C-alpha positions in Angstrom: 124.1 95.1 -22.9 123.0 97.4 -20.0 123.4 101.1 -20.3 126.0 102.7 -18.0 124.8 104.5 -14.9 127.6 107.0 -14.7 126.6 109.1 -17.7 124.6 112.3 -17.6 120.9 112.2 -16.7 117.8 114.3 -17.7 118.1 116.3 -20.9 121.7 115.3 -21.2 121.0 111.6 -21.0 121.9 109.7 -24.2 118.8 108.5 -26.2 118.0 104.8 -26.5 119.3 103.5 -29.9 117.2 101.7 -32.4 119.8 99.0 -32.4 123.2 98.2 -30.9 126.0 96.1 -32.4 129.6 95.2 -31.7 132.1 95.8 -34.5 135.5 94.2 -34.6 138.5 96.2 -35.7 141.3 94.4 -37.7 143.4 94.0 -34.6 140.5 92.4 -32.7 139.5 95.5 -30.8 135.7 95.3 -30.1 133.7 98.5 -30.6 130.3 99.4 -29.1 128.2 100.9 -31.9 124.7 102.5 -31.7 122.4 103.3 -34.6 119.6 105.8 -34.1 116.9 107.1 -36.4 115.0 105.7 -39.4 116.5 103.3 -41.9 117.0 104.9 -45.3 117.5 108.4 -43.9 120.6 110.4 -44.7 123.5 109.0 -42.7 125.6 110.8 -40.0 128.6 109.2 -38.2 129.8 110.6 -34.9 133.3 110.1 -33.4 133.8 111.4 -29.8 136.9 112.6 -28.2 139.4 111.6 -25.5 137.9 110.4 -22.2 134.3 110.7 -23.7 131.7 108.3 -25.1 128.6 108.1 -27.3 126.8 109.9 -24.4 128.8 113.1 -25.4 126.7 113.4 -28.5 123.3 113.1 -26.8 122.0 116.4 -28.0 123.1 115.8 -31.6 121.7 112.3 -31.6 118.3 113.4 -30.2 117.9 116.2 -32.7 119.3 114.5 -35.8 117.6 111.1 -35.3 114.2 112.6 -36.2 115.2 112.5 -39.9 118.7 111.1 -40.1 120.2 107.7 -39.4 122.8 108.5 -36.8 125.7 106.1 -36.1 127.7 106.7 -32.9 130.4 104.5 -31.5 132.7 104.3 -28.4 136.4 104.7 -29.2 138.5 101.8 -28.1 138.8 101.8 -24.3 136.0 104.4 -23.9 132.4 104.0 -22.9 131.3 100.4 -23.6 134.2 99.5 -25.9 136.8 97.4 -24.0 140.4 98.6 -23.8 142.6 97.3 -26.6 146.3 96.3 -26.6 147.1 99.0 -29.1 146.5 102.8 -28.7 147.6 104.6 -31.9 146.2 106.8 -34.6 146.4 103.9 -37.0 144.1 102.0 -34.5 141.7 104.9 -34.5 141.6 104.9 -38.3 141.1 101.1 -38.4 138.2 101.5 -36.0 136.4 104.2 -38.0 136.8 102.1 -41.2 135.4 99.1 -39.4 132.4 101.1 -38.2 131.7 102.5 -41.7 131.9 99.1 -43.3 129.6 97.6 -40.7 126.9 100.3 -40.7 126.8 101.8 -44.2 125.7 100.1 -47.5 128.4 99.9 -50.2 128.8 103.3 -51.7 126.5 105.0 -49.2 127.7 108.5 -48.3 127.6 110.0 -44.8 128.7 113.2 -43.0 131.3 112.3 -40.4 131.6 114.5 -37.4 134.6 114.2 -35.0 135.2 116.1 -31.8 138.7 116.4 -30.4 140.3 112.9 -30.7 137.3 112.1 -32.9 138.5 114.8 -35.3 142.0 113.4 -35.2 140.4 110.0 -36.0 138.9 111.5 -39.1 142.3 113.0 -40.2 144.1 109.7 -39.5 141.5 107.8 -41.7 141.5 110.3 -44.5 143.4 108.2 -47.0 141.7 104.9 -46.1 139.6 103.2 -48.8 136.4 102.8 -46.7 136.6 106.5 -45.6 136.9 107.7 -49.2 134.1 105.4 -50.2 131.7 106.7 -47.5 132.7 110.2 -46.5 130.6 112.9 -48.2 131.9 115.7 -45.9 133.3 116.1 -42.4 132.8 118.4 -39.4 135.9 118.9 -37.2 135.0 120.2 -33.8 137.6 121.5 -31.3 140.5 119.5 -32.7 144.1 119.8 -34.0 146.6 117.8 -35.9 149.9 118.4 -34.0 151.5 120.3 -31.1 148.6 119.7 -28.8 150.6 119.9 -25.6 152.8 122.9 -26.8 149.8 125.0 -27.8 147.5 124.1 -24.8 146.7 127.0 -22.5 145.3 124.9 -19.7 148.2 126.2 -17.5 148.3 130.0 -17.3 152.0 130.3 -18.1 154.0 131.8 -20.9 154.4 129.5 -23.9 157.7 127.6 -23.8 159.4 124.5 -22.7 158.4 124.8 -19.1 154.7 125.1 -19.9 154.9 122.3 -22.4 156.6 120.0 -19.9 154.1 120.8 -17.1 151.1 120.5 -19.4 152.3 117.1 -20.5 152.6 116.0 -17.0 149.2 117.3 -16.1 147.3 115.9 -19.1 149.2 112.6 -18.9 148.6 112.1 -15.1 147.8 108.5 -14.0 145.9 109.9 -11.0 142.2 108.8 -10.6 139.7 111.5 -11.1 137.5 110.2 -8.3 133.9 111.1 -7.7 132.2 114.1 -9.4 132.5 116.7 -6.6 132.1 120.5 -6.6 135.9 120.8 -6.9 136.1 118.3 -9.7 133.4 120.2 -11.6 135.2 123.5 -11.1 138.5 122.0 -12.4 136.8 120.4 -15.4 135.0 123.6 -16.2 138.1 125.7 -16.1 140.1 123.2 -18.3 137.5 122.2 -20.9 134.6 124.6 -20.9 133.7 128.3 -21.3 133.3 130.4 -18.2 129.5 130.9 -18.8 128.8 127.1 -19.1 125.6 126.2 -17.3 126.0 124.0 -14.2 124.0 121.2 -15.8 126.4 121.2 -18.8 129.4 121.0 -16.6 127.8 118.1 -14.6 127.0 116.2 -17.8 130.6 116.6 -19.1 132.1 115.7 -15.7 130.0 112.5 -15.5 131.2 111.4 -18.9 134.9 112.2 -18.4 135.0 110.7 -14.9 133.6 107.5 -16.3 136.7 106.9 -18.4 139.2 104.5 -16.8 142.4 106.2 -15.7 144.5 103.6 -17.5 142.7 104.5 -20.8 143.0 108.2 -20.2 146.8 107.9 -19.6 147.4 105.6 -22.6 145.7 107.9 -25.0 147.3 111.0 -23.5 150.7 109.6 -24.6 149.4 109.1 -28.2 148.0 112.7 -28.3 151.2 114.2 -26.9 153.1 112.9 -29.9 150.4 113.5 -32.5 151.4 114.6 -36.0 148.7 114.2 -38.6 149.9 116.7 -41.2 149.8 114.0 -43.9 146.2 113.2 -42.9 145.1 116.8 -43.4 146.5 116.8 -46.9 144.6 113.6 -47.7 141.3 114.9 -46.3 139.9 116.1 -49.7 136.2 116.0 -48.9 134.5 119.3 -47.8 135.5 120.0 -44.3 133.9 122.5 -41.9 135.8 123.5 -38.7 134.3 124.6 -35.3 136.2 125.9 -32.3 135.5 127.9 -29.1 137.6 131.0 -28.6 138.0 130.0 -24.9 139.2 126.4 -25.8 142.2 125.7 -23.6 142.9 122.2 -24.9 142.8 122.9 -28.6 142.9 126.7 -28.9 141.8 128.5 -32.1 145.3 128.4 -33.5 144.7 124.8 -34.3 141.4 125.5 -36.2 143.2 128.3 -38.2 146.1 125.9 -39.1 143.6 123.3 -40.2 141.7 125.8 -42.4 145.0 126.7 -44.1 146.1 123.1 -44.7 142.8 121.4 -45.6 142.4 121.0 -49.4 138.7 121.7 -49.2 137.8 123.7 -46.1 134.3 125.1 -46.4 134.4 127.4 -43.4 135.7 128.0 -39.9 133.3 129.0 -37.1 134.8 130.5 -34.0 132.4 130.5 -31.0 133.0 133.5 -28.7 133.5 132.5 -25.0 133.0 128.7 -25.6 135.5 126.1 -24.5 136.6 122.7 -25.8 133.2 120.8 -25.3 131.5 122.5 -28.3 128.9 119.8 -29.0 127.6 120.2 -25.4 128.2 123.9 -25.1 126.7 124.9 -28.4 124.4 121.9 -29.3 122.1 123.7 -31.7 125.0 125.2 -33.7 126.9 121.9 -34.0 123.8 120.1 -35.0 123.0 122.8 -37.5 126.4 122.5 -39.0 125.9 118.7 -39.5 122.5 119.3 -41.0 123.9 121.9 -43.4 126.7 119.5 -44.5 124.1 116.7 -45.1 121.8 118.9 -47.1 124.7 120.3 -49.2 126.7 117.2 -49.8 124.6 114.0 -49.4 121.0 114.7 -50.3 120.1 114.3 -54.0 118.4 117.5 -55.2 115.1 117.2 -57.0 115.6 117.0 -60.8 119.2 116.0 -60.4 
């Protein structure tokens, strides 16, 4: 399977995987999965967000694959995973379970990191048998469990029904994004990234987001607008670390604070001053470091244990 030409290039280009496979979800959805790093190394599983792809995790994959086995997959309809008939949080949970079963040995533990919709995937799968078998700890980056449209500050208006309605219309638009132009980069930077984001970071995010088909973008926007994963939070009993940018307009810090209060085993909330929604790209070393810390603390067997 050829690699897409529309993703970021240079230092933001996704690494070449050790192997690729196609995993089938229970409803027949086919998922593109990549495995990076040495066999037998501690396992990390990465779930990307809405309108993104495995390319979004390029920095984490490149750094972690030196001494971890990194599994990254394209959510249904994103990247190289074909669109599926069903778009739902149950579908996301089914897909994560299928990936865990296909890439991890029975009983093998992994740190699972989810960004935005990927974090919602983790919450949706929290009570699933395969998740409980394989999850040692999780990292929830720039995500929320409910009220995504109502809490969004993409539009600089006072909170209320008008802002919620207009935000829903904006995020749920069927309009094509078109080519990555200067105007497109400026809009994406304002909506999803911190004001000091470097031009090459903005370009990388724009290439990834603009590669998502508009029909997929619209279909998943409807799911996210109705999201309510309160039950999933309560079922997420493994150690969970939370990361958010203080300038995140899509999932503002109020979501991270709500998660910290509701999670049964929250092991810390990190608020990153001035950063936006795209934390794994905006703060690659910090996000990678959080994953490494969770692996060291919760999956590696200590000497003499």
